[in-house]
N, C-alpha and C positions, 0 to 999 in steps of 0.2 A: 595386434588387432587392427586390421586395415579396413574392416567394415565400419559403417556408421555406428556410433554409439546408440544403443537402443534405450531411450529414456523412459523412465517411469515418472509421471508427474504427480506429486503428492500435494494436493490442494488445487482448487479450481477458481481462485480469485483473479483479480485483474492482472497481476504480474505473471501469473501462469499463462494467461491468454497471450500476453506479449511475448513471453519466452517461446511458446510453441509456434506462434505466428512467425517469429524470426528464424526458426529452424529451417524454414524453406530456403533461406539464403546461404545455407552451408550444406555440403555433402557429408559433413562429419557427424551429423546427428539426426535422429528421427524419433518422434514420440510414438511409443508402441502400447503404452498402458497409462491409465489415469486412475487415481484413487481419491475418494472424497469421503466425508463423513456420512453422506447419503447417496444411495444408488441413483436417485433422480438427478442429482448434480453431476455425478460421474457420467451418466448417460448423456446428459445435455452437452457436457464438455466434449465427450467422445464423438457425438454427432457433429458438433461444430468443426472439429479438426480431423474427422475421419480416423479416430484412434480405435483400434479394434477391441482392446481389452479394457473393460470398465469395472471398477471395484467400488463397492459401497463401504469400504473400510480401508484404512491405511495399512493395517496388518496384512490384508490380502495382497495389496500392491507390492509390498516389500518381499513377499514370498514368491513372487513371480520369477521363475527361472529364466524367462525370456527378457528380463530387464537387466541391462548392463550397469546402469547408474540411476540414482534417484535425485530428482530436483525437488527440493523442499521449498514450497511456495506459500506456506501458511503464515499467519501473523507472527511477529517475532517472539511473543511470549511462548509460542508453541515450538519454536525452532529447536530448542534443546531436546525436548522429548521426541519430536518427529524425526530429527536427524539421528538421534540415538537409536530409535527403532530401526531405521534403515541400516545403520552400521552394524547393529546386533544381528541382522540377517545377512551380513556379508556384502552389502551394497556400497560402492563408492558414492559419495554424496556431494552435491552442490547445494548449499543452503543459503537462502536469501539473506540480505542484510536488513537490519542489523543482525550480525552473526548469532548473537544470543541476547539475553537481557543484561548480563553482567560479565565482568572479566573472569570471575570464578567459574561461571557456567562455560565460558569459552575454553578455559583450561581443561575442564572435565571432559568436554566433548572431544577435544584434540587428543586427550589421553586415551579415550575410548577408541578413536580411529587408529592411533598408533599401536594400541594393544591388539587390534584386529588386522594390522598391516594393510589398512585401506586408505584410499585417496579421500581427501576432504578439502573443500575450498569454500570460502565465502563468495557469494555471487555479487561482488561489487563490479557489475558489468562496465561501469564507467572506465575502469582501469585499462580495459582492453580495446577501447575505441581508438581509431586512427589518430585523432588529434592528441590524445593522451600519450600514445606511443611516441609521436613526434616531439611532444613536450619533454619527455624523459630523455630523448636522444639529444635535444638542444642543450639540456642541462649537463648531460654527460660530456658533450663536446666542448663545454666551456663558453658557449655562445653568450650566456647571460652573465658570465663572470661569477662572483661570489653572491649567493642568494642572500638578500637582505630582508625582504618582507613578502608576505603572501596574504592575499585577501580572497575570500569566497563567501557567497551567501546563497541560501536556498529558502525561498518563501513561497508558499502556496496559500490561496484563500480557500477555506472550507466553511460551509455554513455550519453553525453550531448545532450539534446533535450529541447529546450525552451518551448515546449508545454507539456512536461511530468510533472506529478504531483510533482516530487521532485524539479523541477526547475521553474515551472510556479507560479508566485505570486498569480494569481487568483485562483489557486487550493491549496493554503496554502503551497506552496513549501518551501523547506528548510530541512536540515538534522535534526534540533532540534525537530520539531513536529512529524516527521515521524520516525526517528531513535533514537534521543536522549531521547524520552519519555521512552524508555526501561531502560536505566541506571538511569534516574532521578526517575522513579517509583521504581526501585530496591533500590536506596538509601533511598527513602521515607519509604519503607517497613521496612528497618532495623533501620534507624536513625531518621525518622520523618522529620519535617520541619526544614530546615536550618535557623540559625540566620544570617549567612553571606553568600553572594553569590558573587563570582568573575567569570568572563568569558572572553574568547577571541574568536572572530569569524572571519572567512574568508568568504566573500561573493562570490557568483558566478556572472557571467556576467549579469544575470537577476536580481541581487540584493538580492536574498534570501541567507540564510546562507548555505555554502557548507561544512564547518568544524567548529566545536565548541568544545572548551575545557572548562571545568567547575571545580571550586573548591568551595566546600560547607564547612562551618564551623558550628558546633553545640555547644549548651550551655554546654554540658558535656566535651568539648574539642576534641571530635571526628572530623575527617575530611573525606570528600569524594572527590575523583578525578575521573572525568567522561569525556569521549570524545565521539564524534560522527562525522562521515563524510560520504558524498555521493560520494567520489572520490577514495576510496580504500577499498578493502576487508581486514579488520583488524582481529586481533585475536579473537575478540568478547568473551572475557573471563571476569570473575569477581572474586574478592577476598575480603573476609571479615576477618580482622585480629583483634584478641583480645589479652589480656594480657596472656592468657593461651594457645591459639591455633588459627589457622586460617583455613578457609575453602576456597579452590580454586575450582571454578566452571569452568568446561571445556567448550570449544566452542561447540555450541553456547549457552552462558549462559542463554539466554532468551527462549530457546527451550529445548525439552527433552534431557538430557545429564547426565553426571556423575560428581561426586564431590570427592575431596580428603580432608581429615582432617589431618592437620599437627600440631603436638604438639609443644610447645615452645622448647622442647629439640630435635625435629627433627623426631620423629616417625610419619610415614605416613600410613594412611588407606584410600584406594580407595573404594568408594561406588557406585555401579551401580544401575540403576532403569529401570524397564521394562515398556515401554510406547508404546501404539499403536498409529499409525498415528502421526499427528503433535502435538496433545495434547489439541486441543481446546474443546474437549468434556468434559474436567474437568470443564471449566467455565460454560458449559451448565448444567452440573450436579449441580453446585452450584446454578444456577438460579432456577432449579427445586426444590432443597431443600428449598430455601428461599420461593418460592411460596407455597409449601406444608405447611410450618410452619407459613405462614402469615407475613413474614418479608418484609419490604419495602426497605431494603438495605442489602448488604452482610457485615458481620463483618470482612471478610477477604479483602474486597475492599470497605471500607466505603465511603460514598459520600463526607464527609468533607475532606477526604484524596485526593479524585480526585480534589477537589477545590484547596487544598494546592499544589498539583503537577502542576496544571495549573498556579497558581500564582507564583510558583517558576520558571516555564519556562517563564512567563511574565518578571520576574526579569532578567533572563538570556538574553532574547531577547532585553532587554534594552541596552545591550552592543554592539549590531550590529552597526558597523561603527565606534566604539570607537578605 
């Protein structure tokens, strides 16, 4: 498949706008159809991005034979059902993070994809950004030495609104699933699955978590310190420290940014990366590559790791109210 992937966009929220906007920066993908729960919303989105086929239901979208892959951009409580719908109609799927609501849902969704022999990937776009690719290469090369500690935070300020997705329990509200997934996935990328998990949560008046601090321990002795909050705009930086050097990722660590490499003796080198748009086109390129090569999952965002991330957040969520 050498032609651009013909994307069907399932959902018309903010992240769908960003994804389609960034497709202009790659020849590997084009949005050809959009589905929404209302025809008005589908038409408005289609008009904005010049998408020819607009559907007033998700079922119509996934039945479109001219769609090569479906991008699920609905709120995370709907990810399992919406991704399942696309898979059941034979469509490869890129599903937004958090991948599902629980580890059990993640396992069931993966089992469905494998039973249909279809590609599936969590849309953790951060993983494919140039500075993250460079970070992984630095670690593989031994530049940092043995990893000792990792820190990352993600805090955004949202005005309180009990009906807004960050605060509404029925919409999967809470800082952890919406914001904390970034530092948790970052720690997973570097250190894998933690052996020990400790957490402290502060609930909002609607009962969902408003702020969460996490401490992860690993078999090799490394530790990760992670935080997320929906009540303040934090530094949103990250740092990976090893026995030989550390890498500091500037704000926002999960978006296109620069990094500094600081040796154990204090020498500092700042590295900048040129990135167009928000950077979601890199994950679209990865999906296109995997489909061309007949892969059913991405080696950079493997499905078992998505399960592990969800199960780790299940463990963190168990501290709510403690």
